[in-house]
gemmi code that builds the backbone of each chain (N, CA, C; Angstrom):
import gemmi

chains = {
    "A": [
        ("MET", (134.972, 20.143, 73.591), (135.904, 19.872, 74.667), (136.230, 18.453, 74.738)),
        ("ASP", (137.565, 18.017, 74.649), (137.916, 16.676, 74.795), (138.780, 16.350, 76.025)),
        ("LYS", (138.803, 17.356, 76.905), (139.687, 17.267, 78.124), (138.978, 17.854, 79.328)),
        ("ILE", (138.953, 17.237, 80.471), (138.533, 17.894, 81.632), (139.744, 18.367, 82.417)),
        ("PRO", (139.864, 19.607, 82.805), (141.087, 20.044, 83.401), (141.267, 19.460, 84.748)),
        ("ILE", (142.564, 19.178, 85.047), (142.816, 18.683, 86.349), (143.664, 19.632, 87.192)),
        ("LEU", (143.334, 20.145, 88.292), (144.009, 21.206, 89.013), (144.765, 20.661, 90.146)),
        ("ARG", (145.989, 21.132, 90.421), (146.853, 20.622, 91.367), (146.730, 21.526, 92.631)),
        ("PHE", (146.478, 21.071, 93.802), (146.557, 21.801, 95.008), (147.451, 21.025, 95.968)),
        ("GLY", (148.763, 21.436, 96.062), (149.674, 20.686, 96.938), (149.619, 19.252, 96.709)),
        ("HIS", (149.222, 18.443, 97.662), (149.271, 16.975, 97.466), (147.994, 16.384, 96.830)),
        ("PHE", (147.064, 17.344, 96.451), (145.870, 16.815, 95.976), (145.577, 17.324, 94.474)),
        ("LEU", (144.736, 16.458, 93.865), (144.342, 16.892, 92.518), (142.849, 17.184, 92.555)),
        ("LEU", (142.344, 18.184, 91.889), (140.961, 18.409, 91.853), (140.397, 18.433, 90.405)),
        ("VAL", (139.293, 17.655, 90.209), (138.609, 17.543, 88.970), (137.221, 17.976, 89.095)),
        ("THR", (136.793, 18.930, 88.338), (135.313, 19.376, 88.432), (134.703, 18.844, 87.170)),
        ("ILE", (133.765, 17.901, 87.356), (133.034, 17.388, 86.318), (131.764, 18.149, 86.000)),
        ("GLN", (131.665, 18.924, 84.911), (130.611, 19.813, 84.670), (129.719, 19.285, 83.482)),
        ("VAL", (130.174, 18.296, 82.730), (129.507, 17.900, 81.535), (129.302, 16.428, 81.668)),
        ("ASP", (128.288, 15.821, 80.927), (128.125, 14.385, 80.784), (129.352, 13.791, 80.226)),
        ("LEU", (129.795, 12.765, 80.873), (130.988, 12.056, 80.368), (130.581, 11.162, 79.160)),
        ("TYR", (131.117, 11.357, 78.028), (130.945, 10.252, 77.003), (132.236, 9.440, 76.890)),
        ("ASP", (132.237, 8.395, 76.180), (133.297, 7.440, 76.227), (134.688, 8.059, 76.113)),
        ("ARG", (134.985, 8.871, 75.107), (136.329, 9.289, 74.884), (136.802, 10.228, 75.968)),
        ("LEU", (135.878, 11.107, 76.434), (136.103, 12.023, 77.502), (136.495, 11.349, 78.704)),
        ("ALA", (135.642, 10.319, 79.085), (135.871, 9.510, 80.227), (137.276, 8.829, 80.201)),
        ("LEU", (137.597, 8.277, 79.062), (138.933, 7.548, 79.015), (140.062, 8.487, 79.102)),
        ("ASN", (139.917, 9.753, 78.476), (140.885, 10.724, 78.596), (141.078, 11.147, 79.945)),
        ("LEU", (139.919, 11.329, 80.647), (140.025, 11.770, 82.168), (140.853, 10.704, 82.990)),
        ("GLU", (140.351, 9.464, 82.823), (141.115, 8.389, 83.464), (142.567, 8.442, 83.264)),
        ("SER", (143.057, 8.531, 81.957), (144.392, 8.386, 81.737), (145.179, 9.688, 82.126)),
        ("ASP", (144.491, 10.769, 81.938), (145.191, 12.168, 82.364), (145.440, 12.073, 83.787)),
        ("LEU", (144.468, 11.599, 84.511), (144.421, 11.614, 86.032), (145.489, 10.761, 86.568)),
        ("ILE", (145.479, 9.667, 86.021), (146.609, 8.694, 86.541), (148.009, 9.095, 86.174)),
        ("GLN", (148.083, 9.790, 85.004), (149.414, 10.325, 84.715), (149.820, 11.431, 85.577)),
        ("MET", (148.766, 12.305, 85.933), (149.076, 13.397, 86.846), (149.365, 12.899, 88.334)),
        ("VAL", (148.705, 11.878, 88.747), (148.983, 11.283, 90.035), (150.383, 10.841, 90.011)),
        ("SER", (150.820, 10.178, 89.038), (152.098, 9.648, 88.928), (153.190, 10.865, 88.844)),
        ("LYS", (152.908, 11.802, 87.972), (153.860, 12.970, 87.863), (153.896, 13.784, 89.123)),
        ("THR", (152.822, 14.108, 89.673), (152.880, 15.067, 90.740), (152.975, 14.355, 92.189)),
        ("GLN", (153.003, 13.015, 92.076), (152.936, 12.208, 93.316), (151.819, 12.723, 94.320)),
        ("ALA", (150.699, 12.909, 93.781), (149.503, 13.373, 94.453), (149.114, 12.248, 95.355)),
        ("ARG", (148.569, 12.714, 96.629), (148.141, 11.612, 97.544), (146.617, 11.466, 97.638)),
        ("GLY", (145.916, 12.443, 96.856), (144.446, 12.444, 96.981), (143.914, 13.006, 95.681)),
        ("VAL", (142.746, 12.574, 95.392), (141.966, 13.083, 94.140), (140.626, 13.476, 94.624)),
        ("LEU", (140.318, 14.707, 94.398), (138.927, 15.246, 94.654), (138.177, 15.368, 93.338)),
        ("ILE", (137.005, 14.625, 93.305), (136.116, 14.816, 92.214), (134.867, 15.517, 92.486)),
        ("ASP", (134.806, 16.716, 92.026), (133.701, 17.569, 92.331), (132.424, 17.332, 91.285)),
        ("ILE", (131.352, 16.936, 91.735), (130.207, 16.679, 90.838), (129.009, 17.576, 91.148)),
        ("SER", (129.294, 18.690, 91.719), (128.191, 19.464, 92.204), (127.419, 20.022, 90.982)),
        ("ALA", (128.024, 20.147, 89.818), (127.268, 20.577, 88.658), (126.290, 19.483, 88.047)),
        ("LEU", (126.542, 18.275, 88.479), (125.724, 17.229, 87.816), (124.506, 17.022, 88.604)),
        ("SER", (123.336, 17.156, 87.920), (122.024, 16.799, 88.513), (121.663, 15.339, 88.379)),
        ("ILE", (122.485, 14.677, 87.449), (122.164, 13.261, 87.278), (123.518, 12.429, 87.134)),
        ("VAL", (123.652, 11.325, 87.720), (124.795, 10.455, 87.525), (124.271, 9.142, 87.114)),
        ("ASP", (124.639, 8.724, 85.932), (124.126, 7.413, 85.487), (125.154, 6.325, 85.735)),
        ("SER", (124.800, 5.009, 85.320), (125.638, 3.924, 85.828), (127.046, 4.099, 85.112)),
        ("PHE", (127.159, 4.618, 83.929), (128.409, 4.853, 83.183), (129.310, 5.721, 84.117)),
        ("MET", (128.780, 6.859, 84.414), (129.493, 7.734, 85.230), (129.915, 7.216, 86.582)),
        ("GLY", (128.978, 6.448, 87.147), (129.314, 5.810, 88.371), (130.441, 4.867, 88.239)),
        ("ARG", (130.499, 4.180, 87.184), (131.504, 3.150, 86.871), (132.821, 3.845, 86.629)),
        ("ILE", (132.809, 4.999, 85.983), (134.109, 5.754, 85.726), (134.686, 6.277, 87.026)),
        ("ILE", (133.796, 6.802, 87.945), (134.217, 7.275, 89.218), (134.827, 6.061, 90.035)),
        ("GLY", (134.173, 4.955, 89.973), (134.769, 3.774, 90.633), (136.086, 3.419, 90.041)),
        ("ASN", (136.310, 3.366, 88.715), (137.488, 3.066, 87.992), (138.574, 4.100, 88.562)),
        ("ILE", (138.298, 5.350, 88.499), (139.279, 6.289, 88.938), (139.726, 5.995, 90.380)),
        ("ALA", (138.823, 5.735, 91.253), (139.107, 5.477, 92.609), (140.065, 4.294, 92.698)),
        ("GLY", (139.737, 3.184, 91.944), (140.552, 1.958, 91.888), (141.845, 2.209, 91.465)),
        ("MET", (141.977, 2.915, 90.391), (143.355, 3.211, 89.751), (144.114, 4.017, 90.710)),
        ("SER", (143.516, 5.095, 91.307), (144.247, 6.013, 92.194), (144.867, 5.238, 93.382)),
        ("LYS", (143.985, 4.282, 93.868), (144.339, 3.533, 95.054), (145.649, 2.767, 94.827)),
        ("ILE", (145.672, 2.118, 93.676), (146.881, 1.382, 93.281), (148.057, 2.331, 93.234)),
        ("MET", (147.807, 3.542, 92.839), (148.858, 4.513, 92.782), (149.090, 5.212, 94.239)),
        ("ASP", (148.529, 4.683, 95.134), (148.589, 5.310, 96.509), (148.002, 6.628, 96.714)),
        ("ALA", (146.841, 6.908, 96.050), (146.121, 8.174, 96.298), (144.677, 7.787, 96.631)),
        ("GLN", (144.039, 8.549, 97.492), (142.635, 8.239, 97.890), (141.744, 9.118, 97.064)),
        ("THR", (140.484, 8.669, 96.833), (139.598, 9.530, 96.004), (138.399, 9.903, 96.796)),
        ("VAL", (138.043, 11.195, 96.688), (136.944, 11.706, 97.491), (135.988, 12.377, 96.429)),
        ("VAL", (134.783, 11.951, 96.439), (133.718, 12.604, 95.580), (133.089, 13.598, 96.340)),
        ("VAL", (133.060, 14.978, 95.955), (132.456, 16.096, 96.668), (131.342, 16.726, 95.948)),
        ("GLY", (130.452, 17.317, 96.777), (129.383, 18.155, 96.108), (128.314, 17.490, 95.487)),
        ("MET", (128.081, 16.153, 95.957), (126.950, 15.461, 95.310), (125.596, 16.053, 95.743)),
        ("GLN", (124.807, 16.230, 94.826), (123.370, 16.730, 95.045), (122.617, 15.650, 95.589)),
        ("PRO", (121.660, 15.922, 96.477), (120.772, 14.925, 97.117), (120.181, 14.057, 96.155)),
        ("ALA", (119.640, 14.642, 95.114), (118.921, 13.859, 94.023), (119.838, 12.801, 93.436)),
        ("VAL", (121.167, 13.093, 93.361), (122.049, 12.219, 92.794), (122.277, 11.019, 93.675)),
        ("ALA", (122.378, 11.294, 94.988), (122.569, 10.303, 95.864), (121.373, 9.259, 95.890)),
        ("ILE", (120.205, 9.867, 95.808), (118.897, 9.044, 95.742), (119.067, 8.064, 94.488)),
        ("THR", (119.393, 8.814, 93.273), (119.494, 8.018, 92.103), (120.499, 6.848, 92.235)),
        ("LEU", (121.638, 7.198, 92.691), (122.716, 6.152, 92.826), (122.336, 4.924, 93.620)),
        ("ILE", (121.653, 5.215, 94.745), (121.177, 4.022, 95.555), (120.153, 3.306, 94.833)),
        ("GLU", (119.228, 4.099, 94.079), (118.096, 3.383, 93.398), (118.647, 2.513, 92.236)),
        ("LEU", (119.866, 3.019, 91.734), (120.428, 2.218, 90.586), (121.257, 1.124, 91.161)),
        ("GLY", (121.416, 1.079, 92.434), (122.248, -0.054, 93.009), (123.724, 0.328, 92.953)),
        ("LEU", (124.130, 1.519, 92.687), (125.562, 1.950, 92.680), (125.953, 2.483, 93.999)),
        ("GLU", (126.688, 1.895, 94.729), (127.093, 2.320, 96.059), (128.410, 2.961, 96.094)),
        ("LEU", (129.107, 3.155, 94.957), (130.383, 3.821, 94.919), (131.336, 3.287, 96.034)),
        ("LYS", (131.497, 1.958, 95.822), (132.321, 1.303, 96.858), (133.832, 1.795, 96.672)),
        ("GLY", (134.532, 1.900, 97.767), (135.932, 2.312, 97.693), (136.085, 3.825, 97.448)),
        ("VAL", (135.061, 4.543, 97.402), (135.023, 6.027, 97.116), (134.578, 6.768, 98.419)),
        ("TYR", (135.342, 7.607, 98.893), (134.944, 8.493, 99.987), (134.037, 9.548, 99.438)),
        ("THR", (133.149, 10.134, 100.267), (132.441, 11.254, 99.832), (132.364, 12.325, 100.896)),
        ("ALA", (132.201, 13.484, 100.470), (132.232, 14.745, 101.432), (131.222, 15.682, 100.843)),
        ("LEU", (130.774, 16.582, 101.699), (129.738, 17.562, 101.255), (130.266, 18.613, 100.308)),
        ("ASN", (131.499, 19.044, 100.599), (132.048, 20.032, 99.698), (133.599, 19.888, 99.655)),
        ("VAL", (134.220, 20.713, 98.915), (135.620, 20.518, 98.589), (136.480, 20.728, 99.843)),
        ("GLU", (136.111, 21.628, 100.738), (136.820, 21.892, 101.913), (136.774, 20.679, 102.858)),
        ("LYS", (135.488, 20.111, 102.967), (135.375, 18.914, 103.824), (136.089, 17.860, 103.191)),
        ("GLY", (136.083, 17.721, 101.886), (136.859, 16.632, 101.225), (138.305, 16.729, 101.451)),
        ("MET", (138.886, 17.937, 101.470), (140.235, 18.110, 101.706), (140.587, 17.725, 103.133)),
        ("SER", (139.787, 18.061, 104.134), (139.994, 17.685, 105.484), (139.980, 16.188, 105.554)),
        ("LEU", (139.010, 15.640, 105.010), (138.939, 14.124, 104.946), (140.172, 13.411, 104.369)),
        ("LEU", (140.660, 14.008, 103.211), (141.866, 13.419, 102.708), (143.125, 13.637, 103.584)),
        ("GLN", (143.130, 14.814, 104.141), (144.267, 14.962, 105.110), (144.220, 14.038, 106.268)),
        ("SER", (143.025, 13.762, 106.736), (143.002, 12.764, 107.944), (143.349, 11.382, 107.377)),
        ("LYS", (142.949, 11.050, 106.129), (143.276, 9.739, 105.576), (144.691, 9.384, 105.331)),
        ("ILE", (145.279, 10.474, 104.781), (146.710, 10.202, 104.440), (147.684, 10.722, 105.482)),
        ("SER", (147.032, 11.292, 106.607), (147.775, 11.734, 107.825), (148.879, 12.675, 107.439)),
        ("LEU", (148.579, 13.702, 106.713), (149.563, 14.785, 106.481), (149.286, 15.876, 107.520)),
        ("PRO", (150.408, 16.571, 107.944), (150.149, 17.697, 108.778), (149.447, 18.838, 107.934)),
        ("ASP", (148.654, 19.620, 108.595), (147.801, 20.626, 107.916), (148.710, 21.595, 106.975)),
        ("GLU", (149.904, 21.937, 107.555), (150.631, 22.980, 106.730), (151.127, 22.456, 105.455)),
        ("ASP", (151.076, 21.076, 105.224), (151.497, 20.576, 103.965), (150.746, 20.956, 102.773)),
        ("LEU", (149.432, 21.425, 103.080), (148.605, 21.896, 102.001), (149.205, 23.045, 101.333)),
        ("ASP", (150.017, 23.815, 102.049), (150.593, 25.015, 101.490), (151.851, 24.715, 100.771)),
        ("ASN", (152.367, 23.502, 100.759), (153.698, 23.176, 100.091), (153.534, 23.274, 98.626)),
        ("ILE", (153.448, 24.449, 98.121), (153.355, 24.763, 96.700), (154.744, 24.900, 96.073)),
        ("GLU", (154.930, 24.119, 95.062), (156.177, 24.207, 94.360), (156.259, 25.180, 93.322)),
    ],
    "B": [
        ("MET", (123.343, 22.061, 81.077), (123.974, 22.588, 82.221), (123.605, 24.155, 82.266)),
        ("ASP", (123.041, 24.561, 83.367), (122.859, 26.023, 83.350), (123.536, 26.810, 84.532)),
        ("LYS", (124.526, 26.055, 85.124), (125.291, 26.654, 86.230), (126.753, 26.058, 86.135)),
        ("ILE", (127.641, 26.979, 86.430), (128.989, 26.610, 86.574), (129.331, 26.579, 88.098)),
        ("PRO", (129.826, 25.498, 88.568), (130.015, 25.381, 89.982), (131.055, 26.299, 90.521)),
        ("ILE", (130.835, 26.804, 91.754), (131.845, 27.718, 92.344), (132.278, 27.046, 93.701)),
        ("LEU", (133.573, 26.706, 93.747), (134.046, 25.961, 94.848), (134.763, 26.946, 95.835)),
        ("ARG", (134.571, 26.696, 97.107), (135.209, 27.497, 98.082), (136.448, 26.942, 98.681)),
        ("PHE", (137.655, 27.637, 98.651), (138.806, 27.219, 99.354), (139.130, 28.320, 100.395)),
        ("GLY", (138.756, 28.232, 101.633), (139.164, 29.144, 102.580), (138.717, 30.502, 102.205)),
        ("HIS", (139.560, 31.480, 101.990), (139.200, 32.925, 101.606), (138.901, 32.997, 100.072)),
        ("PHE", (139.121, 31.959, 99.379), (139.080, 32.047, 97.861), (137.937, 31.207, 97.283)),
        ("LEU", (137.528, 31.796, 96.153), (136.508, 30.908, 95.309), (137.170, 30.471, 94.102)),
        ("LEU", (136.865, 29.301, 93.597), (137.387, 28.818, 92.490), (136.348, 28.493, 91.393)),
        ("VAL", (136.438, 28.989, 90.208), (135.625, 28.657, 89.127), (136.331, 28.052, 88.043)),
        ("THR", (135.918, 26.890, 87.535), (136.607, 26.209, 86.394), (135.587, 26.338, 85.215)),
        ("ILE", (136.107, 27.128, 84.253), (135.142, 27.268, 83.011), (135.631, 26.259, 81.956)),
        ("GLN", (134.721, 25.333, 81.682), (135.051, 24.272, 80.794), (134.356, 24.300, 79.415)),
        ("VAL", (133.206, 25.113, 79.476), (132.411, 25.200, 78.257), (132.281, 26.598, 77.847)),
        ("ASP", (131.948, 26.807, 76.542), (131.728, 28.113, 76.031), (130.595, 28.806, 76.832)),
        ("LEU", (130.726, 29.991, 77.205), (129.738, 30.735, 78.012), (128.836, 31.276, 76.960)),
        ("TYR", (127.503, 30.983, 77.076), (126.470, 31.652, 76.320), (125.920, 32.585, 77.277)),
        ("ASP", (124.975, 33.350, 76.778), (124.439, 34.580, 77.537), (123.873, 34.235, 78.959)),
        ("ARG", (122.936, 33.199, 79.058), (122.357, 32.993, 80.328), (123.344, 32.417, 81.365)),
        ("LEU", (124.182, 31.544, 80.738), (125.235, 30.746, 81.680), (126.190, 31.946, 82.268)),
        ("ALA", (126.508, 32.909, 81.352), (127.425, 33.961, 81.788), (126.757, 34.876, 82.868)),
        ("LEU", (125.583, 35.191, 82.677), (124.803, 36.056, 83.603), (124.620, 35.230, 84.954)),
        ("ASN", (124.298, 33.951, 84.848), (124.168, 33.117, 86.058), (125.495, 33.119, 86.811)),
        ("LEU", (126.545, 32.950, 86.033), (127.862, 32.835, 86.750), (128.149, 34.131, 87.451)),
        ("GLU", (127.878, 35.307, 86.722), (128.212, 36.559, 87.353), (127.433, 36.711, 88.744)),
        ("SER", (126.076, 36.445, 88.658), (125.261, 36.594, 89.846), (125.677, 35.681, 90.868)),
        ("ASP", (125.857, 34.365, 90.524), (126.206, 33.395, 91.567), (127.483, 33.774, 92.298)),
        ("LEU", (128.443, 34.125, 91.446), (129.797, 34.478, 92.006), (129.657, 35.681, 92.978)),
        ("ILE", (128.958, 36.666, 92.535), (128.853, 37.818, 93.398), (128.167, 37.541, 94.754)),
        ("GLN", (127.098, 36.716, 94.638), (126.384, 36.296, 95.786), (127.316, 35.466, 96.725)),
        ("MET", (128.149, 34.577, 96.121), (129.043, 33.723, 96.875), (130.122, 34.652, 97.606)),
        ("VAL", (130.548, 35.673, 96.919), (131.599, 36.540, 97.440), (131.024, 37.177, 98.668)),
        ("SER", (129.803, 37.632, 98.480), (129.119, 38.261, 99.606), (128.860, 37.375, 100.754)),
        ("LYS", (128.361, 36.108, 100.413), (128.003, 35.099, 101.526), (129.171, 34.632, 102.196)),
        ("THR", (130.279, 34.354, 101.529), (131.385, 33.693, 102.133), (132.449, 34.708, 102.502)),
        ("GLN", (132.253, 35.958, 102.217), (133.245, 37.016, 102.479), (134.598, 36.658, 101.857)),
        ("ALA", (134.527, 36.055, 100.653), (135.749, 35.633, 99.965), (136.581, 36.909, 99.600)),
        ("ARG", (137.953, 36.715, 99.688), (138.847, 37.884, 99.311), (139.388, 37.717, 97.995)),
        ("GLY", (139.154, 36.514, 97.397), (139.722, 36.301, 96.106), (138.936, 35.394, 95.160)),
        ("VAL", (139.004, 35.664, 93.937), (138.288, 34.676, 92.967), (139.312, 34.239, 91.921)),
        ("LEU", (139.424, 32.906, 91.745), (140.318, 32.335, 90.870), (139.448, 31.766, 89.758)),
        ("ILE", (139.706, 32.090, 88.501), (138.990, 31.539, 87.312), (139.944, 30.779, 86.502)),
        ("ASP", (139.704, 29.441, 86.457), (140.636, 28.628, 85.674), (140.064, 28.439, 84.313)),
        ("ILE", (140.824, 28.854, 83.321), (140.363, 28.685, 81.927), (141.225, 27.675, 81.087)),
        ("SER", (141.892, 26.810, 81.853), (142.861, 25.847, 81.185), (142.172, 24.949, 80.149)),
        ("ALA", (140.907, 24.792, 80.385), (140.158, 23.952, 79.436), (139.824, 24.666, 78.079)),
        ("LEU", (139.903, 25.938, 78.058), (139.494, 26.685, 76.971), (140.589, 26.826, 75.899)),
        ("SER", (140.370, 26.497, 74.699), (141.369, 26.671, 73.686), (141.151, 28.021, 72.907)),
        ("ILE", (139.999, 28.586, 73.251), (139.701, 29.869, 72.632), (138.968, 30.754, 73.551)),
        ("VAL", (139.246, 32.122, 73.609), (138.527, 33.016, 74.379), (138.142, 34.108, 73.531)),
        ("ASP", (136.822, 34.288, 73.210), (136.324, 35.373, 72.402), (136.019, 36.601, 73.188)),
        ("SER", (135.615, 37.633, 72.464), (135.503, 39.012, 73.082), (134.425, 38.909, 74.177)),
        ("PHE", (133.388, 38.065, 73.834), (132.345, 37.935, 74.892), (132.819, 37.388, 76.197)),
        ("MET", (133.562, 36.366, 76.025), (134.037, 35.666, 77.206), (135.111, 36.654, 77.952)),
        ("GLY", (135.861, 37.338, 77.163), (136.845, 38.444, 77.726), (136.073, 39.463, 78.560)),
        ("ARG", (134.935, 39.972, 78.003), (134.120, 40.916, 78.629), (133.520, 40.346, 79.922)),
        ("ILE", (133.090, 39.115, 79.931), (132.502, 38.571, 81.090), (133.604, 38.448, 82.291)),
        ("ILE", (134.798, 38.041, 81.842), (135.931, 37.905, 82.898), (136.296, 39.290, 83.422)),
        ("GLY", (136.127, 40.266, 82.505), (136.303, 41.655, 82.976), (135.248, 42.150, 83.940)),
        ("ASN", (134.017, 41.829, 83.611), (132.864, 42.177, 84.431), (133.086, 41.547, 85.831)),
        ("ILE", (133.363, 40.209, 85.752), (133.463, 39.532, 87.120), (134.614, 40.232, 87.991)),
        ("ALA", (135.728, 40.565, 87.317), (136.847, 41.206, 88.047), (136.365, 42.496, 88.635)),
        ("GLY", (135.650, 43.339, 87.782), (135.146, 44.561, 88.342), (134.166, 44.376, 89.431)),
        ("MET", (133.181, 43.532, 89.265), (132.237, 43.335, 90.365), (132.918, 42.820, 91.689)),
        ("SER", (133.941, 41.911, 91.500), (134.506, 41.360, 92.669), (135.384, 42.495, 93.368)),
        ("LYS", (135.970, 43.353, 92.494), (136.759, 44.389, 93.171), (135.945, 45.329, 94.025)),
        ("ILE", (134.814, 45.564, 93.566), (133.770, 46.458, 94.382), (133.399, 45.741, 95.699)),
        ("MET", (133.417, 44.462, 95.624), (133.053, 43.549, 96.788), (134.364, 43.266, 97.532)),
        ("ASP", (135.485, 43.903, 97.328), (136.685, 43.737, 97.963), (137.271, 42.287, 97.777)),
        ("ALA", (137.203, 41.820, 96.552), (137.853, 40.539, 96.269), (138.716, 40.756, 94.912)),
        ("GLN", (139.913, 40.240, 94.978), (140.649, 40.246, 93.644), (140.384, 39.136, 92.840)),
        ("THR", (140.571, 39.230, 91.568), (140.328, 38.151, 90.550), (141.571, 37.837, 89.846)),
        ("VAL", (141.840, 36.427, 89.768), (143.016, 35.974, 89.130), (142.580, 34.974, 88.050)),
        ("VAL", (142.956, 35.161, 86.851), (142.686, 34.153, 85.761), (143.892, 33.256, 85.749)),
        ("VAL", (143.726, 31.984, 85.851), (144.722, 31.015, 85.811), (144.584, 29.956, 84.663)),
        ("GLY", (145.739, 29.377, 84.333), (145.718, 28.353, 83.311), (145.554, 28.692, 81.883)),
        ("MET", (145.778, 29.917, 81.519), (145.504, 30.354, 80.177), (146.473, 29.666, 79.250)),
        ("GLN", (145.971, 29.032, 78.202), (146.840, 28.485, 77.159), (147.544, 29.594, 76.380)),
        ("PRO", (148.689, 29.212, 75.903), (149.492, 30.220, 75.098), (148.660, 30.723, 73.883)),
        ("ALA", (147.907, 29.904, 73.254), (147.200, 30.265, 72.106), (146.205, 31.299, 72.428)),
        ("VAL", (145.528, 31.147, 73.666), (144.492, 32.016, 74.124), (145.099, 33.496, 74.398)),
        ("ALA", (146.421, 33.431, 74.924), (146.984, 34.805, 75.175), (147.254, 35.511, 73.837)),
        ("ILE", (147.618, 34.720, 72.918), (147.945, 35.351, 71.611), (146.640, 35.869, 70.965)),
        ("THR", (145.549, 35.133, 71.080), (144.294, 35.638, 70.509), (143.783, 36.823, 71.256)),
        ("LEU", (143.934, 36.889, 72.581), (143.365, 37.994, 73.346), (144.068, 39.262, 72.956)),
        ("ILE", (145.385, 39.285, 72.757), (146.087, 40.373, 72.430), (145.834, 40.828, 71.003)),
        ("GLU", (145.639, 39.853, 70.103), (145.257, 40.082, 68.773), (143.871, 40.796, 68.677)),
        ("LEU", (142.959, 40.343, 69.573), (141.645, 40.855, 69.499), (141.591, 42.271, 70.283)),
        ("GLY", (142.783, 42.622, 70.905), (142.811, 43.866, 71.556), (142.197, 43.828, 72.942)),
        ("LEU", (141.989, 42.609, 73.449), (141.481, 42.452, 74.804), (142.671, 42.251, 75.867)),
        ("GLU", (142.854, 43.205, 76.678), (144.028, 43.115, 77.495), (143.701, 42.628, 78.943)),
        ("LEU", (142.374, 42.349, 79.156), (141.962, 41.903, 80.564), (142.480, 42.798, 81.566)),
        ("LYS", (142.120, 44.183, 81.367), (142.642, 45.095, 82.437), (141.917, 44.906, 83.727)),
        ("GLY", (142.760, 45.046, 84.832), (142.110, 44.884, 86.082), (142.107, 43.442, 86.596)),
        ("VAL", (142.602, 42.533, 85.741), (142.590, 41.112, 85.998), (143.958, 40.656, 86.157)),
        ("TYR", (144.353, 39.909, 87.275), (145.680, 39.404, 87.430), (145.624, 38.056, 86.769)),
        ("THR", (146.729, 37.566, 86.366), (146.894, 36.242, 85.780), (148.014, 35.471, 86.344)),
        ("ALA", (147.894, 34.203, 86.326), (148.910, 33.298, 86.823), (148.879, 31.986, 86.062)),
        ("LEU", (150.056, 31.280, 86.076), (150.144, 30.055, 85.221), (149.234, 28.972, 85.627)),
        ("ASN", (149.154, 28.833, 86.953), (148.243, 27.726, 87.427), (147.591, 28.118, 88.702)),
        ("VAL", (146.700, 27.212, 89.215), (145.927, 27.468, 90.437), (146.854, 27.887, 91.552)),
        ("GLU", (147.969, 27.052, 91.756), (148.810, 27.192, 92.961), (149.439, 28.600, 92.942)),
        ("LYS", (149.886, 28.877, 91.702), (150.626, 30.273, 91.555), (149.552, 31.393, 91.738)),
        ("GLY", (148.324, 31.105, 91.222), (147.268, 32.080, 91.367), (146.870, 32.300, 92.955)),
        ("MET", (146.946, 31.247, 93.655), (146.531, 31.350, 95.102), (147.722, 32.084, 95.851)),
        ("SER", (149.079, 31.820, 95.454), (150.047, 32.498, 96.047), (150.020, 33.982, 95.738)),
        ("LEU", (149.617, 34.334, 94.563), (149.498, 35.751, 94.175), (148.348, 36.401, 94.973)),
        ("LEU", (147.299, 35.748, 95.091), (146.165, 36.330, 95.813), (146.609, 36.499, 97.298)),
        ("GLN", (147.211, 35.582, 97.780), (147.738, 35.670, 99.208), (148.610, 36.916, 99.383)),
        ("SER", (149.503, 37.142, 98.431), (150.378, 38.348, 98.588), (149.550, 39.681, 98.319)),
        ("LYS", (148.521, 39.531, 97.478), (147.756, 40.791, 97.194), (146.948, 41.112, 98.400)),
        ("ILE", (146.352, 40.117, 99.105), (145.420, 40.489, 100.182), (146.122, 40.341, 101.519)),
        ("SER", (147.518, 40.134, 101.393), (148.351, 39.972, 102.600), (147.760, 39.309, 103.746)),
        ("LEU", (147.431, 38.032, 103.428), (147.010, 37.006, 104.439), (148.108, 36.255, 104.753)),
        ("PRO", (148.261, 35.800, 106.093), (149.353, 34.853, 106.362), (149.005, 33.555, 105.704)),
        ("ASP", (149.994, 32.796, 105.356), (149.873, 31.521, 104.616), (148.926, 30.530, 105.210)),
        ("GLU", (148.980, 30.495, 106.552), (148.181, 29.354, 107.248), (146.712, 29.676, 107.128)),
        ("ASP", (146.362, 30.871, 106.680), (144.893, 31.153, 106.612), (144.227, 30.408, 105.475)),
        ("LEU", (145.037, 29.795, 104.527), (144.501, 28.944, 103.572), (143.771, 27.790, 104.162)),
        ("ASP", (144.349, 27.327, 105.336), (143.678, 26.218, 105.955), (142.534, 26.494, 106.872)),
        ("ASN", (142.183, 27.702, 106.981), (141.038, 27.943, 107.811), (139.654, 27.540, 107.205)),
        ("ILE", (139.549, 26.316, 107.408), (138.356, 25.704, 106.788), (137.235, 25.582, 107.850)),
        ("GLU", (136.129, 26.235, 107.545), (135.064, 26.185, 108.495), (134.164, 24.934, 108.389)),
    ],
}
model = gemmi.Model(1)
for chain_id, residues in chains.items():
    chain = gemmi.Chain(chain_id)
    for i, (resn, *xyz) in enumerate(residues, 1):
        res = gemmi.Residue()
        res.name, res.seqid = resn, gemmi.SeqId(i, " ")
        for name, pos in zip(("N", "CA", "C"), xyz):
            atom = gemmi.Atom()
            atom.name, atom.element = name, gemmi.Element(name[0])
            atom.pos, atom.b_iso = gemmi.Position(*pos), 0.0
            res.add_atom(atom)
        chain.add_residue(res)
    model.add_chain(chain)
structure = gemmi.Structure()
structure.add_model(model)
structure.setup_entities()
């Protein structure tokens, strides 16, 4: 697999990371995601990491990069589904995921994004 | 990885398959999904296979199983994001994915599910 699928939900994009990111995969994800943000004019990016039982410093940096790039493109990033052990590891590694919002699950993440970008609720259904 | 994450969106569950399913992973997915359908009273299951460039007969059978099980639990299954090459292979293999709805992408799949289970649009936002 050399691509992680990016799913579109109205104004938001969803990425589910299920495998360890190696260099090329991470770079592909970054560029695909930014292109999707631009193409779909997405206002938010949800990154689901519920499948990951470990997040190393590389992965942490990639998530930070994505958040930074998205922000420049006027989209907010929310990391959802983080396992408790991952949160512990991140803090122990000194990675605070600055500039990245977090939420317990996708639904809470979407609510958070909606409040951040102040869209009315029904805009979630604006499916083209 | 021994689990594929299942994400909840209101009345629907979303599964993104990014890796080849081997026996245990497939069995885990089946049982996790059915338990989630029961626990969340989901009315629909979306299976995104946009990351797969090949679907073999085993994968086809698993998707069929999931659709069958979900149906008994009163949930419809929609496979979304199928690559053209996969559609060609499936038909050449004689796998017609009977009882499984398909849609081009997640948004179209959600619309399809909504029409199938005749929920009003705004119910997508019923986030608990």
